[in-house]
C-alpha positions as CSV (number, residue, x, y, z in Angstrom):
1,X,6.9,-96.5,-84.3
2,X,3.8,-95.0,-83.9
3,X,2.8,-91.7,-86.1
4,X,1.4,-88.6,-84.8
5,X,-2.2,-89.4,-85.5
6,X,-1.4,-92.7,-83.4
7,X,-0.2,-90.8,-80.5
8,X,-2.7,-88.2,-80.6
9,X,-5.7,-91.0,-80.8
10,X,-3.7,-92.5,-77.8
11,X,-3.3,-89.1,-75.9
12,X,-7.5,-88.1,-76.6
13,X,-8.1,-91.7,-75.3
14,X,-6.1,-91.2,-72.2
15,X,-7.8,-87.7,-71.5
16,X,-11.4,-89.4,-72.1
17,X,-10.7,-92.0,-69.6
18,X,-9.2,-89.6,-67.1
19,X,-12.1,-87.1,-67.3
20,X,-15.1,-90.5,-67.1
21,X,-12.9,-91.8,-63.9
22,X,-13.1,-88.3,-62.3
23,X,-16.9,-87.7,-63.1
24,X,-17.1,-91.4,-61.4
25,X,-15.3,-90.6,-58.5
26,X,-17.2,-87.3,-58.2
27,X,-20.1,-89.2,-58.3
28,X,-19.5,-91.3,-55.4
29,X,-18.4,-89.0,-53.2
30,X,-21.3,-86.8,-53.7
31,X,-23.6,-90.4,-53.6
32,X,-21.5,-90.7,-50.5
33,X,-22.2,-87.4,-48.6
34,X,-26.0,-87.5,-49.5
35,X,-26.5,-91.3,-47.7
36,X,-24.7,-89.5,-44.4
37,X,-27.4,-86.7,-45.2
38,X,-29.7,-89.8,-45.3
39,X,-28.4,-91.2,-42.4
40,X,-28.2,-88.3,-40.4
41,X,-31.8,-88.2,-39.7
42,X,-31.7,-90.5,-37.1
43,X,-27.7,-90.8,-36.8
44,X,-25.8,-88.3,-34.6
45,X,-22.7,-87.4,-36.4
46,X,-19.6,-88.8,-34.5
47,X,-17.7,-86.5,-35.9
48,X,-16.9,-84.1,-38.7
49,X,-14.8,-82.2,-41.4
50,X,-14.1,-79.2,-39.3
51,X,-13.6,-81.3,-35.9
52,X,-11.4,-83.7,-38.1
53,X,-9.1,-80.4,-39.9
54,X,-9.0,-78.8,-36.3
55,X,-7.1,-81.8,-35.0
56,X,-4.8,-82.2,-37.9
57,X,-3.4,-78.6,-37.1
58,X,-3.1,-79.2,-33.7
59,X,-1.2,-82.7,-34.5
60,X,1.2,-80.7,-37.6
61,X,1.6,-77.8,-35.2
62,X,2.4,-80.3,-32.0
63,X,-0.3,-78.1,-30.3
64,X,-2.4,-79.3,-27.6
65,X,-5.6,-80.3,-28.6
66,X,-9.0,-81.4,-26.6
67,X,-12.2,-82.4,-27.7
68,X,-15.3,-81.3,-26.2
69,X,-18.6,-82.3,-27.9
70,X,-21.5,-83.6,-26.5
71,X,-24.5,-84.4,-29.2
72,X,-27.7,-83.7,-27.2
73,X,-31.6,-83.5,-28.0
74,X,-33.0,-80.0,-29.2
75,X,-35.4,-80.3,-26.7
76,X,-32.9,-79.6,-24.0
77,X,-30.9,-76.6,-26.0
78,X,-33.1,-73.4,-24.3
79,X,-35.2,-71.9,-26.8
80,X,-33.1,-68.7,-26.0
81,X,-30.3,-69.9,-27.4
82,X,-31.8,-71.5,-30.1
83,X,-33.6,-68.1,-31.3
84,X,-30.3,-66.2,-30.4
85,X,-28.5,-68.2,-32.9
86,X,-31.4,-68.4,-35.7
87,X,-31.3,-64.4,-35.3
88,X,-27.5,-64.3,-35.4
89,X,-26.8,-66.4,-38.4
90,X,-30.3,-66.9,-40.3
91,X,-33.0,-64.9,-39.5
92,X,-35.0,-66.2,-42.7
93,X,-34.2,-69.5,-41.5
94,X,-37.8,-70.9,-41.4
95,X,-38.8,-68.8,-44.3
96,X,-36.2,-70.3,-46.8
97,X,-35.6,-73.5,-48.2
98,X,-31.3,-73.3,-47.7
99,X,-30.6,-70.8,-49.7
100,X,-31.4,-67.0,-48.6
101,X,-31.9,-65.2,-52.0
102,X,-32.8,-61.9,-50.2
103,X,-29.4,-61.9,-48.6
104,X,-27.5,-63.1,-51.3
105,X,-28.7,-60.2,-53.5
106,X,-28.0,-57.9,-50.5
107,X,-24.4,-59.4,-50.4
108,X,-24.0,-59.5,-54.1
109,X,-24.8,-55.5,-54.0
110,X,-22.2,-54.9,-51.2
111,X,-19.6,-56.6,-52.9
112,X,-19.9,-54.1,-56.4
113,X,-20.5,-51.4,-53.7
114,X,-17.4,-52.9,-52.2
115,X,-19.0,-52.6,-48.9
116,X,-19.0,-56.0,-47.9
117,X,-20.2,-56.3,-44.1
118,X,-22.0,-59.6,-43.8
119,X,-22.3,-63.1,-45.3
120,X,-25.3,-65.0,-46.7
121,X,-24.6,-68.2,-46.1
122,X,-27.3,-70.0,-44.4
123,X,-27.6,-72.8,-41.3
124,X,-28.4,-75.2,-44.1
125,X,-25.1,-74.3,-45.9
126,X,-23.1,-74.0,-42.8
127,X,-24.2,-77.4,-41.7
128,X,-22.8,-79.1,-45.0
129,X,-19.7,-76.9,-44.8
130,X,-19.0,-78.1,-41.2
131,X,-19.9,-82.1,-41.9
132,X,-18.2,-82.2,-45.3
133,X,-16.1,-79.6,-46.3
134,X,-14.3,-77.9,-43.3
135,X,-13.4,-74.3,-43.3
136,X,-11.7,-74.0,-46.2
137,X,-13.0,-71.4,-49.3
138,X,-13.3,-72.2,-52.8
139,X,-15.4,-71.8,-55.5
140,X,-15.5,-75.9,-56.2
141,X,-16.1,-76.5,-52.6
142,X,-19.0,-73.8,-52.9
143,X,-20.7,-75.8,-56.1
144,X,-20.0,-78.9,-54.0
145,X,-22.2,-77.4,-51.1
146,X,-24.7,-76.1,-52.8
147,X,-25.7,-79.3,-54.6
148,X,-26.2,-81.1,-51.1
149,X,-28.1,-78.0,-49.3
150,X,-31.4,-79.1,-51.1
151,X,-30.6,-82.9,-50.0
152,X,-30.2,-82.1,-46.4
153,X,-33.3,-79.5,-46.5
154,X,-35.5,-82.6,-47.8
155,X,-34.0,-85.4,-45.8
156,X,-33.5,-84.0,-42.6
157,X,-36.3,-80.5,-41.9
158,X,-35.6,-77.5,-40.8
159,X,-35.8,-78.9,-36.6
160,X,-33.2,-81.7,-37.4
161,X,-31.1,-79.2,-39.0
162,X,-30.9,-76.8,-36.3
163,X,-30.5,-79.6,-34.3
164,X,-27.5,-80.8,-35.9
165,X,-26.1,-77.4,-36.3
166,X,-26.2,-76.6,-32.8
167,X,-24.7,-79.9,-31.6
168,X,-21.8,-80.1,-34.6
169,X,-20.9,-75.7,-34.8
170,X,-17.6,-75.0,-33.7
171,X,-17.8,-72.6,-30.4
172,X,-14.0,-72.1,-29.5
173,X,-10.5,-74.4,-29.5
174,X,-11.7,-77.9,-29.1
175,X,-15.4,-76.8,-28.3
176,X,-18.4,-78.2,-30.1
177,X,-21.8,-77.6,-29.7
178,X,-24.0,-75.7,-27.5
179,X,-23.8,-78.2,-24.3
180,X,-20.0,-77.8,-24.8
181,X,-20.2,-74.3,-24.9
182,X,-22.3,-73.4,-22.4
183,X,-20.4,-75.6,-19.8
184,X,-17.2,-73.9,-21.0
185,X,-18.2,-70.8,-20.8
186,X,-20.9,-70.2,-18.3
187,X,-20.8,-73.4,-16.5
188,X,-24.4,-74.1,-17.3
189,X,-26.1,-76.4,-19.2
190,X,-27.8,-75.8,-22.7
191,X,-30.9,-76.2,-21.2
192,X,-30.8,-73.7,-18.4
193,X,-28.6,-71.0,-20.4
194,X,-30.2,-67.4,-20.1
195,X,-31.1,-64.8,-22.9
196,X,-28.0,-62.3,-22.1
197,X,-25.6,-65.3,-22.2
198,X,-27.5,-66.9,-25.5
199,X,-26.9,-64.0,-27.0
200,X,-23.2,-63.6,-26.5
201,X,-22.6,-67.2,-27.2
202,X,-24.4,-66.9,-30.9
203,X,-22.0,-63.5,-31.1
204,X,-18.9,-65.8,-31.1
205,X,-20.2,-67.9,-34.1
206,X,-18.9,-65.8,-36.7
207,X,-15.0,-66.0,-35.6
208,X,-15.4,-68.5,-32.6
209,X,-11.3,-69.0,-32.5
210,X,-10.5,-65.5,-31.8
211,X,-14.1,-64.1,-30.3
212,X,-14.7,-64.4,-26.5
213,X,-18.8,-64.0,-25.2
214,X,-17.7,-61.8,-22.5
215,X,-16.3,-59.1,-25.2
216,X,-19.5,-59.4,-27.2
217,X,-21.5,-56.7,-25.7
218,X,-22.9,-54.9,-28.8
219,X,-23.2,-57.3,-31.1
220,X,-25.0,-59.5,-28.2
221,X,-27.3,-56.3,-28.2
222,X,-28.0,-56.3,-31.6
223,X,-28.8,-60.2,-31.4
224,X,-31.4,-59.3,-28.4
225,X,-32.7,-56.5,-30.8
226,X,-33.3,-58.7,-33.4
227,X,-34.7,-61.4,-31.1
228,X,-37.6,-59.3,-29.6
229,X,-38.0,-57.8,-33.3
230,X,-38.7,-61.9,-34.5
231,X,-41.1,-61.7,-31.3
232,X,-38.9,-64.2,-29.5
């Protein structure tokens, strides 16, 4: 029979093997995600983790589900809608490199004071989350997301990041992207959406499954004010 020392050696060997294969698996998954980001510079994403998550939820709960998803070029999305989303979600989008350290400090201070009223995620972070991680929250997810954000900034650039985000982001039950949202809520195209309508659409992004544009007068007014302050 194996002695105690042999058993301990076997356990140590198995643990090392498990850790080694776990590391290899993580590296392979990260590399695959990075390759998808590189490909996304030229190829429009056919789906995202959020899209898949919502379909699975509908299937599990036997709920009706219809996906509306039309990817269009950034040139076919009105400047008003682009600006409204930036003003609402990430006002320093063009100043940071994926992480807005100023907003992170503000959010951390709010946490310490027990007065957290806003998040600090940038559009780049939200894009990475949408593409790969779905709507779940965990420290591990945030850590993995943080390693992919610089890749997205490097290989995609601001214009492509904004284009993909505006096209894949969830705007309501089964409604993904600016074109689908504009058609569904306002019966117009993303190119022809008006300034007021754009602000209302941007206002529902923090909670698109519960918010509706027609109820967003107060927040949309704040977004319009921010747009004006930003020279838009």
